[in-house]
TIMAR-137298 format. One record per residue: residue in three letters; z, y, x of N, C-alpha, C, O in turn. Coordinates in Angstrom, 3 decimals. Layout:
BEGIN
residu: ala n.pz: Z n.py: Y n.px: X ca.pz: Z ca.py: Y ca.px: X c.pz: Z c.py: Y c.px: X o.pz: Z o.py: Y o.px: X
...
END
This chain:
BEGIN
residu: met n.pz: -13.204 n.py: 10.760 n.px: -17.222 ca.pz: -11.864 ca.py: 10.543 ca.px: -16.873 c.pz: -11.410 c.py: 11.786 c.px: -17.527 o.pz: -11.918 o.py: 12.906 o.px: -17.582
residu: lys n.pz: -9.528 n.py: 10.934 n.px: -18.357 ca.pz: -8.795 ca.py: 11.769 ca.px: -18.958 c.pz: -8.071 c.py: 12.588 c.px: -17.787 o.pz: -8.056 o.py: 12.056 o.px: -16.677
residu: arg n.pz: -7.282 n.py: 14.228 n.px: -18.000 ca.pz: -6.575 ca.py: 14.203 ca.px: -17.018 c.pz: -5.416 c.py: 13.953 c.px: -16.953 o.pz: -4.542 o.py: 14.374 o.px: -17.712
residu: gly n.pz: -5.283 n.py: 13.210 n.px: -16.000 ca.pz: -3.882 ca.py: 12.001 ca.px: -15.304 c.pz: -4.407 c.py: 10.906 c.px: -15.424 o.pz: -3.888 o.py: 10.084 o.px: -14.669
residu: lys n.pz: -5.736 n.py: 10.249 n.px: -16.434 ca.pz: -5.470 ca.py: 8.544 ca.px: -16.364 c.pz: -7.077 c.py: 8.804 c.px: -15.303 o.pz: -8.048 o.py: 9.560 o.px: -15.320
residu: trp n.pz: -6.514 n.py: 7.536 n.px: -14.385 ca.pz: -7.665 ca.py: 7.229 ca.px: -13.181 c.pz: -7.927 c.py: 5.686 c.px: -13.466 o.pz: -6.974 o.py: 4.935 o.px: -13.676
residu: thr n.pz: -9.106 n.py: 5.276 n.px: -13.468 ca.pz: -9.224 ca.py: 3.892 ca.px: -13.552 c.pz: -8.732 c.py: 3.354 c.px: -11.890 o.pz: -8.275 o.py: 4.116 o.px: -11.038
residu: val n.pz: -8.963 n.py: 1.850 n.px: -11.708 ca.pz: -8.504 ca.py: 1.058 ca.px: -10.004 c.pz: -9.700 c.py: 1.786 c.px: -9.257 o.pz: -9.249 o.py: 2.605 o.px: -8.456
residu: ala n.pz: -11.303 n.py: 1.733 n.px: -9.275 ca.pz: -12.074 ca.py: 2.256 ca.px: -9.177 c.pz: -12.217 c.py: 3.725 c.px: -8.802 o.pz: -12.816 o.py: 3.960 o.px: -7.752
residu: glu n.pz: -11.877 n.py: 4.468 n.px: -9.322 ca.pz: -12.154 ca.py: 6.146 ca.px: -9.251 c.pz: -10.858 c.py: 6.556 c.px: -8.617 o.pz: -10.638 o.py: 7.686 o.px: -8.181
residu: ala n.pz: -9.621 n.py: 5.077 n.px: -8.592 ca.pz: -8.226 ca.py: 5.821 ca.px: -8.147 c.pz: -8.572 c.py: 5.216 c.px: -6.551 o.pz: -7.807 o.py: 5.875 o.px: -5.847
residu: lys n.pz: -9.149 n.py: 4.527 n.px: -5.878 ca.pz: -9.720 ca.py: 4.256 ca.px: -4.662 c.pz: -10.754 c.py: 4.792 c.px: -3.845 o.pz: -10.841 o.py: 4.850 o.px: -2.619
residu: ser n.pz: -11.832 n.py: 5.327 n.px: -5.109 ca.pz: -12.512 ca.py: 6.019 ca.px: -4.024 c.pz: -12.005 c.py: 7.492 c.px: -3.810 o.pz: -12.344 o.py: 8.075 o.px: -2.780
residu: arg n.pz: -11.112 n.py: 8.194 n.px: -4.848 ca.pz: -10.607 ca.py: 9.518 ca.px: -4.926 c.pz: -9.413 c.py: 9.525 c.px: -4.196 o.pz: -9.211 o.py: 10.679 o.px: -3.820
residu: phe n.pz: -8.655 n.py: 8.873 n.px: -3.876 ca.pz: -7.306 ca.py: 8.705 ca.px: -3.546 c.pz: -6.341 c.py: 9.853 c.px: -3.215 o.pz: -5.144 o.py: 9.995 o.px: -3.463
residu: ser n.pz: -7.225 n.py: 10.623 n.px: -2.582 ca.pz: -6.366 ca.py: 11.975 ca.px: -1.693 c.pz: -6.268 c.py: 12.729 c.px: -3.093 o.pz: -5.210 o.py: 13.158 o.px: -3.554
residu: glu n.pz: -7.377 n.py: 12.821 n.px: -3.639 ca.pz: -7.506 ca.py: 13.736 ca.px: -5.224 c.pz: -6.288 c.py: 13.284 c.px: -5.853 o.pz: -5.418 o.py: 14.113 o.px: -6.124
residu: leu n.pz: -6.175 n.py: 12.401 n.px: -6.041 ca.pz: -4.818 ca.py: 11.301 ca.px: -7.006 c.pz: -3.703 c.py: 11.789 c.px: -6.312 o.pz: -2.885 o.py: 12.377 o.px: -7.019
residu: leu n.pz: -3.410 n.py: 11.689 n.px: -4.918 ca.pz: -2.207 ca.py: 12.617 ca.px: -4.732 c.pz: -1.895 c.py: 13.554 c.px: -4.845 o.pz: -0.755 o.py: 13.863 o.px: -5.190
residu: asp n.pz: -2.854 n.py: 14.368 n.px: -4.579 ca.pz: -2.748 ca.py: 16.002 ca.px: -4.866 c.pz: -2.309 c.py: 15.886 c.px: -6.108 o.pz: -1.091 o.py: 15.893 o.px: -6.289
residu: arg n.pz: -3.355 n.py: 15.734 n.px: -7.402 ca.pz: -2.924 ca.py: 15.733 ca.px: -8.587 c.pz: -1.736 c.py: 15.041 c.px: -8.860 o.pz: -1.338 o.py: 15.364 o.px: -9.979
residu: ala n.pz: -0.848 n.py: 14.057 n.px: -8.201 ca.pz: -0.005 ca.py: 13.830 ca.px: -8.958 c.pz: 1.381 c.py: 14.637 c.px: -8.061 o.pz: 2.598 o.py: 14.606 o.px: -8.238
residu: arg n.pz: 0.735 n.py: 15.147 n.px: -7.323 ca.pz: 1.934 ca.py: 16.494 ca.px: -6.586 c.pz: 1.879 c.py: 17.396 c.px: -7.454 o.pz: 2.956 o.py: 17.870 o.px: -7.815
residu: ser n.pz: 0.868 n.py: 17.813 n.px: -7.941 ca.pz: 0.482 ca.py: 19.397 ca.px: -8.387 c.pz: 0.638 c.py: 19.104 c.px: -9.977 o.pz: 1.264 o.py: 19.989 o.px: -10.559
residu: his n.pz: 0.253 n.py: 18.182 n.px: -10.675 ca.pz: -0.032 ca.py: 17.866 ca.px: -12.107 c.pz: 0.857 c.py: 16.692 c.px: -12.804 o.pz: 0.613 o.py: 16.097 o.px: -13.854
residu: gly n.pz: 2.011 n.py: 16.523 n.px: -11.874 ca.pz: 2.670 ca.py: 15.507 ca.px: -12.847 c.pz: 2.039 c.py: 13.962 c.px: -12.251 o.pz: 1.008 o.py: 13.776 o.px: -11.605
residu: pro n.pz: 2.924 n.py: 13.093 n.px: -12.661 ca.pz: 2.350 ca.py: 11.307 ca.px: -12.855 c.pz: 1.161 c.py: 11.339 c.px: -13.229 o.pz: 0.685 o.py: 12.217 o.px: -13.950
residu: gln n.pz: 0.387 n.py: 10.094 n.px: -12.637 ca.pz: -1.025 ca.py: 10.095 ca.px: -12.670 c.pz: -0.939 c.py: 8.325 c.px: -13.143 o.pz: -0.309 o.py: 7.413 o.px: -12.607
residu: thr n.pz: -1.575 n.py: 8.318 n.px: -13.993 ca.pz: -1.618 ca.py: 7.090 ca.px: -14.542 c.pz: -3.184 c.py: 5.794 c.px: -13.893 o.pz: -4.345 o.py: 6.004 o.px: -14.245
residu: val n.pz: -2.891 n.py: 4.902 n.px: -13.208 ca.pz: -4.495 ca.py: 4.035 ca.px: -12.919 c.pz: -4.388 c.py: 3.248 c.px: -13.729 o.pz: -3.238 o.py: 2.834 o.px: -13.875
residu: thr n.pz: -5.254 n.py: 2.766 n.px: -14.464 ca.pz: -5.523 ca.py: 1.730 ca.px: -15.152 c.pz: -6.626 c.py: 0.456 c.px: -14.468 o.pz: -7.766 o.py: 0.700 o.px: -14.073
residu: arg n.pz: -6.145 n.py: -0.551 n.px: -14.454 ca.pz: -7.145 ca.py: -1.751 ca.px: -14.440 c.pz: -6.863 c.py: -2.335 c.px: -15.937 o.pz: -5.865 o.py: -2.427 o.px: -16.650
residu: his n.pz: -8.529 n.py: -2.758 n.px: -16.082 ca.pz: -9.120 ca.py: -3.203 ca.px: -17.606 c.pz: -8.355 c.py: -2.371 c.px: -18.978 o.pz: -8.225 o.py: -2.950 o.px: -20.056
residu: gly n.pz: -8.038 n.py: -1.413 n.px: -18.828 ca.pz: -7.335 ca.py: -0.496 ca.px: -19.801 c.pz: -6.319 c.py: -0.645 c.px: -20.187 o.pz: -6.001 o.py: -0.317 o.px: -21.330
residu: arg n.pz: -5.629 n.py: -1.110 n.px: -19.457 ca.pz: -4.239 ca.py: -1.649 ca.px: -19.077 c.pz: -3.585 c.py: -0.530 c.px: -17.840 o.pz: -4.107 o.py: -0.207 o.px: -16.773
residu: thr n.pz: -2.572 n.py: -0.197 n.px: -18.289 ca.pz: -1.577 ca.py: 0.881 ca.px: -17.295 c.pz: -1.339 c.py: -0.288 c.px: -15.950 o.pz: -0.990 o.py: -1.388 o.px: -16.379
residu: ala n.pz: -1.451 n.py: -0.229 n.px: -14.660 ca.pz: -1.498 ca.py: -0.634 ca.px: -13.615 c.pz: -0.312 c.py: -0.066 c.px: -12.389 o.pz: 0.365 o.py: -0.525 o.px: -11.469
residu: ala n.pz: -0.596 n.py: 1.274 n.px: -13.097 ca.pz: 0.798 ca.py: 2.600 ca.px: -12.453 c.pz: 0.596 c.py: 3.447 c.px: -12.576 o.pz: -0.352 o.py: 4.016 o.px: -13.118
residu: ile n.pz: 2.034 n.py: 3.978 n.px: -11.766 ca.pz: 2.106 ca.py: 6.042 ca.px: -12.434 c.pz: 2.144 c.py: 5.968 c.px: -11.159 o.pz: 2.616 o.py: 4.956 o.px: -10.640
residu: val n.pz: 1.594 n.py: 7.157 n.px: -10.277 ca.pz: 1.599 ca.py: 7.527 ca.px: -8.947 c.pz: 2.459 c.py: 8.988 c.px: -9.601 o.pz: 2.037 o.py: 9.661 o.px: -10.541
residu: ser n.pz: 3.688 n.py: 9.238 n.px: -8.867 ca.pz: 4.189 ca.py: 10.835 ca.px: -9.070 c.pz: 5.927 c.py: 10.632 c.px: -8.180 o.pz: 6.891 o.py: 10.050 o.px: -8.677
residu: pro n.pz: 5.895 n.py: 11.195 n.px: -7.015 ca.pz: 6.635 ca.py: 11.621 ca.px: -5.818 c.pz: 8.201 c.py: 11.926 c.px: -6.869 o.pz: 9.244 o.py: 11.275 o.px: -6.931
residu: glu n.pz: 7.772 n.py: 13.160 n.px: -7.568 ca.pz: 9.689 ca.py: 13.253 ca.px: -8.106 c.pz: 9.372 c.py: 11.788 c.px: -9.593 o.pz: 10.421 o.py: 11.216 o.px: -9.889
residu: glu n.pz: 8.741 n.py: 11.540 n.px: -9.984 ca.pz: 9.365 ca.py: 10.430 ca.px: -10.636 c.pz: 9.462 c.py: 9.564 c.px: -10.212 o.pz: 9.920 o.py: 8.776 o.px: -11.040
residu: trp n.pz: 9.188 n.py: 8.817 n.px: -8.673 ca.pz: 9.628 ca.py: 7.799 ca.px: -8.109 c.pz: 10.967 c.py: 7.969 c.px: -7.505 o.pz: 11.841 o.py: 7.105 o.px: -7.433
residu: glu n.pz: 11.027 n.py: 9.297 n.px: -7.043 ca.pz: 13.157 ca.py: 9.889 ca.px: -6.528 c.pz: 13.477 c.py: 9.532 c.px: -7.553 o.pz: 14.059 o.py: 8.447 o.px: -7.550
residu: arg n.pz: 13.270 n.py: 10.245 n.px: -8.969 ca.pz: 14.182 ca.py: 9.822 ca.px: -10.082 c.pz: 14.489 c.py: 8.390 c.px: -10.697 o.pz: 15.616 o.py: 8.041 o.px: -11.047
residu: lys n.pz: 13.202 n.py: 7.505 n.px: -10.796 ca.pz: 13.827 ca.py: 6.379 ca.px: -10.860 c.pz: 14.840 c.py: 5.900 c.px: -9.936 o.pz: 15.820 o.py: 5.301 o.px: -10.380
residu: thr n.pz: 14.660 n.py: 6.160 n.px: -8.377 ca.pz: 14.756 ca.py: 5.089 ca.px: -7.599 c.pz: 16.431 c.py: 5.606 c.px: -7.327 o.pz: 17.262 o.py: 4.783 o.px: -6.942
residu: lys n.pz: 16.780 n.py: 6.986 n.px: -7.564 ca.pz: 17.651 ca.py: 7.648 ca.px: -7.149 c.pz: 19.472 c.py: 6.909 c.px: -7.703 o.pz: 20.306 o.py: 7.047 o.px: -8.598
residu: arg n.pz: 19.243 n.py: 6.143 n.px: -6.478 ca.pz: 20.798 ca.py: 5.664 ca.px: -6.410 c.pz: 21.865 c.py: 6.788 c.px: -6.790 o.pz: 22.024 o.py: 7.859 o.px: -6.204
residu: thr n.pz: 22.857 n.py: 6.109 n.px: -8.367 ca.pz: 24.152 ca.py: 6.869 ca.px: -8.699 c.pz: 25.147 c.py: 6.471 c.px: -8.284 o.pz: 25.328 o.py: 5.475 o.px: -8.984
residu: gly n.pz: 26.216 n.py: 6.557 n.px: -7.406 ca.pz: 27.668 ca.py: 5.991 ca.px: -7.233 c.pz: 27.092 c.py: 4.593 c.px: -6.387 o.pz: 25.955 o.py: 4.297 o.px: -6.021
residu: asn n.pz: 28.292 n.py: 3.945 n.px: -6.266 ca.pz: 28.425 ca.py: 2.553 ca.px: -5.083 c.pz: 28.520 c.py: 1.498 c.px: -6.047 o.pz: 28.671 o.py: 1.428 o.px: -7.267
residu: leu n.pz: 28.400 n.py: 0.811 n.px: -5.222 ca.pz: 28.835 ca.py: -0.623 ca.px: -6.460 c.pz: 30.494 c.py: -0.779 c.px: -6.757 o.pz: 30.826 o.py: -1.007 o.px: -7.920
residu: ala n.pz: 31.623 n.py: -0.648 n.px: -5.633 ca.pz: 32.861 ca.py: 0.124 ca.px: -6.200 c.pz: 32.684 c.py: 0.529 c.px: -7.686 o.pz: 32.808 o.py: -0.140 o.px: -8.711
residu: glu n.pz: 32.267 n.py: 2.190 n.px: -7.434 ca.pz: 32.407 ca.py: 2.550 ca.px: -9.056 c.pz: 31.648 c.py: 1.863 c.px: -10.040 o.pz: 32.011 o.py: 2.050 o.px: -11.201
residu: phe n.pz: 30.202 n.py: 0.741 n.px: -9.752 ca.pz: 29.971 ca.py: 0.559 ca.px: -10.871 c.pz: 30.416 c.py: -0.291 c.px: -11.865 o.pz: 30.176 o.py: -0.312 o.px: -13.072
residu: phe n.pz: 31.570 n.py: -1.462 n.px: -10.682 ca.pz: 32.181 ca.py: -2.275 ca.px: -11.417 c.pz: 33.522 c.py: -1.737 c.px: -12.123 o.pz: 34.006 o.py: -2.229 o.px: -13.142
residu: ala n.pz: 34.172 n.py: -0.364 n.px: -11.228 ca.pz: 35.287 ca.py: 0.134 ca.px: -12.147 c.pz: 34.785 c.py: 0.952 c.px: -13.610 o.pz: 35.409 o.py: 1.288 o.px: -14.617
residu: ala n.pz: 33.510 n.py: 1.072 n.px: -13.241 ca.pz: 33.063 ca.py: 1.444 ca.px: -14.834 c.pz: 32.972 c.py: 0.666 c.px: -15.911 o.pz: 33.285 o.py: 1.143 o.px: -17.002
residu: ser n.pz: 32.622 n.py: -0.389 n.px: -15.828 ca.pz: 32.021 ca.py: -1.464 ca.px: -16.254 c.pz: 33.062 c.py: -1.753 c.px: -17.803 o.pz: 34.156 o.py: -1.206 o.px: -17.663
residu: pro n.pz: 32.986 n.py: -2.124 n.px: -18.507 ca.pz: 33.513 ca.py: -2.265 ca.px: -20.161 c.pz: 34.016 c.py: -3.655 c.px: -19.854 o.pz: 34.688 o.py: -4.049 o.px: -20.808
residu: leu n.pz: 33.949 n.py: -4.516 n.px: -18.919 ca.pz: 34.911 ca.py: -5.930 ca.px: -18.457 c.pz: 35.709 c.py: -5.574 c.px: -17.814 o.pz: 36.198 o.py: -6.595 o.px: -17.330
residu: arg n.pz: 36.195 n.py: -4.778 n.px: -17.464 ca.pz: 36.812 ca.py: -4.271 ca.px: -16.062 c.pz: 38.550 c.py: -4.781 c.px: -17.066 o.pz: 39.477 o.py: -5.502 o.px: -16.697
residu: asn n.pz: 38.350 n.py: -4.056 n.px: -18.297 ca.pz: 39.932 ca.py: -4.757 ca.px: -18.252 c.pz: 39.751 c.py: -6.125 c.px: -19.206 o.pz: 40.875 o.py: -6.205 o.px: -19.702
residu: ala n.pz: 39.097 n.py: -7.069 n.px: -19.660 ca.pz: 38.451 ca.py: -7.957 ca.px: -20.110 c.pz: 39.505 c.py: -8.966 c.px: -19.312 o.pz: 39.761 o.py: -8.859 o.px: -18.113
residu: ala n.pz: 40.130 n.py: -10.079 n.px: -20.309 ca.pz: 41.410 ca.py: -10.770 ca.px: -19.703 c.pz: 40.202 c.py: -11.798 c.px: -19.283 o.pz: 40.376 o.py: -12.799 o.px: -19.979
residu: ile n.pz: 39.213 n.py: -11.958 n.px: -18.564 ca.pz: 38.052 ca.py: -12.942 ca.px: -18.299 c.pz: 38.550 c.py: -13.444 c.px: -16.521 o.pz: 38.245 o.py: -12.806 o.px: -15.513
residu: arg n.pz: 39.265 n.py: -14.570 n.px: -16.551 ca.pz: 40.021 ca.py: -15.349 ca.px: -15.518 c.pz: 39.038 c.py: -16.411 c.px: -14.625 o.pz: 39.153 o.py: -17.574 o.px: -15.012
residu: ile n.pz: 38.230 n.py: -16.240 n.px: -13.662 ca.pz: 37.407 ca.py: -16.632 ca.px: -13.053 c.pz: 38.108 c.py: -17.820 c.px: -11.794 o.pz: 38.523 o.py: -17.198 o.px: -10.816
residu: glu n.pz: 38.233 n.py: -18.853 n.px: -11.714 ca.pz: 39.178 ca.py: -19.803 ca.px: -10.911 c.pz: 38.106 c.py: -20.103 c.px: -10.232 o.pz: 37.001 o.py: -19.797 o.px: -10.680
residu: arg n.pz: 38.259 n.py: -20.807 n.px: -8.931 ca.pz: 36.922 ca.py: -21.622 ca.px: -8.174 c.pz: 37.056 c.py: -22.845 c.px: -7.986 o.pz: 37.973 o.py: -23.027 o.px: -7.185
residu: arg n.pz: 36.577 n.py: -23.824 n.px: -8.341 ca.pz: 36.369 ca.py: -25.355 ca.px: -7.749 c.pz: 36.959 c.py: -25.896 c.px: -7.347 o.pz: 36.588 o.py: -25.673 o.px: -6.195
residu: lys n.pz: 38.024 n.py: -26.823 n.px: -7.199 ca.pz: 39.012 ca.py: -27.529 ca.px: -6.034 c.pz: 37.890 c.py: -28.220 c.px: -4.989 o.pz: 37.917 o.py: -28.176 o.px: -3.759
residu: glu n.pz: 36.513 n.py: -29.120 n.px: -6.186 ca.pz: 36.679 ca.py: -30.165 ca.px: -5.656 c.pz: 35.391 c.py: -29.779 c.px: -4.505 o.pz: 35.385 o.py: -28.551 o.px: -4.413
residu: arg n.pz: 34.649 n.py: -30.192 n.px: -3.886 ca.pz: 33.711 ca.py: -30.204 ca.px: -2.370 c.pz: 32.471 c.py: -30.426 c.px: -3.613 o.pz: 32.366 o.py: -30.960 o.px: -4.718
residu: pro n.pz: 31.589 n.py: -29.602 n.px: -2.590 ca.pz: 30.062 ca.py: -29.474 ca.px: -3.541 c.pz: 29.168 c.py: -30.678 c.px: -3.065 o.pz: 28.873 o.py: -30.769 o.px: -1.873
residu: arg n.pz: 28.759 n.py: -31.556 n.px: -3.939 ca.pz: 28.233 ca.py: -32.753 ca.px: -3.955 c.pz: 26.914 c.py: -32.598 c.px: -3.069 o.pz: 26.190 o.py: -31.634 o.px: -2.819
residu: lys n.pz: 26.896 n.py: -34.269 n.px: -2.608 ca.pz: 26.027 ca.py: -33.796 ca.px: -1.391 c.pz: 24.575 c.py: -33.486 c.px: -1.680 o.pz: 24.261 o.py: -33.581 o.px: -2.866
residu: val n.pz: 23.826 n.py: -33.207 n.px: -1.005 ca.pz: 22.079 ca.py: -33.212 ca.px: -1.280 c.pz: 21.650 c.py: -33.789 c.px: 0.125 o.pz: 21.885 o.py: -33.313 o.px: 1.236
residu: asp n.pz: 20.929 n.py: -34.988 n.px: -0.223 ca.pz: 19.777 ca.py: -35.087 ca.px: 0.978 c.pz: 18.667 c.py: -34.382 c.px: 0.803 o.pz: 18.364 o.py: -33.813 o.px: -0.246
residu: leu n.pz: 17.897 n.py: -34.396 n.px: 2.020 ca.pz: 16.969 ca.py: -33.749 ca.px: 2.394 c.pz: 16.066 c.py: -33.662 c.px: 2.365 o.pz: 15.515 o.py: -32.744 o.px: 2.974
END
């Protein structure tokens, strides 16, 4: 086993060690049939999923904010659908 690279079988049988190494040595790659299936590192997960700002800030920073786009609602009723 290369450092930081685990097969699914190795990861399953040595799961506690995998988690310990992710904590102490950084991301650990789990492969299935030679292809990356998962990367385990709590710091990496936190970094990737960390929310920056809120929805209002996201729209305020949009490059389309001052575009002259007009969105109008349709006046007719939605079509009837038989279920």
